[in-house]
Kinemage of the C-alpha trace (Angstrom):
@kinemage 1
@onewidth
@group {chain A} dominant
@subgroup {mainchain}
@vectorlist {calphas} color= white
{ca met a 1} P 86.409 114.529 78.888
{ca arg a 2} L 87.713 112.383 76.119
{ca lys a 3} L 89.159 108.685 76.631
{ca his a 4} L 91.899 109.851 74.762
{ca asn a 5} L 93.034 112.210 77.235
{ca ile a 6} L 92.820 110.009 80.188
{ca gly a 7} L 94.230 107.360 78.007
{ca ala a 8} L 97.459 110.034 77.404
{ca cys a 9} L 97.443 110.908 81.097
{ca ala a 10} L 97.598 107.522 81.743
{ca gly a 11} L 101.016 106.847 79.871
{ca arg a 12} L 102.740 110.026 81.431
{ca ala a 13} L 101.638 108.783 85.332
{ca trp a 14} L 103.390 105.264 84.130
{ca val a 15} L 106.519 106.609 83.113
{ca val a 16} L 106.351 109.269 86.131
{ca thr a 17} L 105.847 106.321 88.801
{ca gly a 18} L 108.561 104.367 87.245
{ca arg a 19} L 111.032 106.746 87.247
{ca met a 20} L 110.212 107.489 91.281
{ca lys a 21} L 109.434 104.222 92.017
{ca arg a 22} L 106.840 104.894 94.091
{ca val a 23} L 104.663 108.351 94.561
{ca ala a 24} L 102.199 109.758 96.979
{ca leu a 25} L 99.180 110.774 94.603
{ca pro a 26} L 98.969 114.229 95.649
{ca thr a 27} L 102.693 114.203 94.211
{ca leu a 28} L 101.708 112.667 91.268
{ca val a 29} L 99.122 115.251 90.363
{ca lys a 30} L 101.629 118.305 91.553
{ca ile a 31} L 104.351 116.743 89.118
{ca met a 32} L 102.156 115.924 86.329
{ca asn a 33} L 100.652 119.392 86.126
{ca glu a 34} L 97.169 118.094 85.285
{ca asp a 35} L 94.116 118.395 86.619
{ca val a 36} L 93.569 116.324 89.832
{ca phe a 37} L 90.016 114.716 88.084
{ca leu a 38} L 92.120 113.799 85.222
{ca val a 39} L 95.136 112.191 87.291
{ca gln a 40} L 92.962 110.085 89.583
{ca gln a 41} L 90.853 108.823 86.303
{ca ala a 42} L 94.491 108.016 84.647
{ca val a 43} L 95.411 106.079 87.733
{ca gly a 44} L 92.378 104.165 88.051
{ca trp a 45} L 93.044 102.742 83.931
{ca leu a 46} L 96.433 101.781 85.184
{ca ala a 47} L 94.986 100.344 88.283
{ca arg a 48} L 92.057 98.327 86.211
{ca glu a 49} L 94.821 96.813 84.029
{ca asp a 50} L 96.921 95.792 86.704
{ca lys a 51} L 99.805 98.162 85.656
{ca ile a 52} L 100.407 99.771 89.246
{ca arg a 53} L 99.494 98.843 92.765
{ca phe a 54} L 98.535 101.043 95.954
{ca glu a 55} L 100.315 101.324 99.076
{ca gln a 56} L 98.084 103.298 102.171
{ca gln a 57} L 100.973 104.906 104.933
{ca gly a 58} L 99.357 106.986 106.865
{ca arg a 59} L 96.977 108.892 105.460
{ca val a 60} L 98.675 109.297 102.250
{ca leu a 61} L 98.314 107.043 99.241
{ca tyr a 62} L 101.136 105.770 97.100
{ca val a 63} L 101.049 104.262 93.606
{ca arg a 64} L 104.003 102.021 92.036
{ca leu a 65} L 104.405 99.951 89.517
{ca thr a 66} L 103.785 96.418 89.459
{ca asp a 67} L 106.700 94.243 89.718
{ca arg a 68} L 105.929 92.932 85.954
{ca glu a 69} L 105.556 96.566 85.116
{ca gly a 70} L 108.731 98.018 86.641
{ca glu a 71} L 110.521 95.149 84.778
{ca leu a 72} L 109.050 96.404 81.406
{ca tyr a 73} L 109.965 99.875 82.436
{ca glu a 74} L 113.101 99.161 83.265
{ca lys a 75} L 114.011 97.087 80.242
{ca asn a 76} L 112.730 99.315 77.582
{ca pro a 77} L 113.875 102.775 77.775
{ca ser a 78} L 112.725 103.868 74.365
{ca cys a 79} L 108.860 103.070 75.393
{ca val a 80} L 109.516 105.892 78.066
{ca ser a 81} L 110.478 108.565 75.349
{ca lys a 82} L 107.738 107.839 73.431
{ca val a 83} L 105.341 108.432 75.781
{ca leu a 84} L 106.832 111.600 76.780
{ca ser a 85} L 107.099 112.925 73.314
{ca arg a 86} L 103.171 112.611 73.384
């Protein structure tokens, strides 16, 4: 798996997470229709860059954009369409 694939998937995961505000990790995998390992690597990429945070509720792990990233998502809709068009 190439780093480019992980980065592209991370961008799409960022957009999906921004749209949904909070999403369970298994749901994110289903929505993105990607290999579970690729999505997990993408989420790790975003976490390493402090773009997402995790919330545990029972046995379910949720992800959401950090406050700063959520503001960026809301203020810059052109970046959303750019990421989705890749």
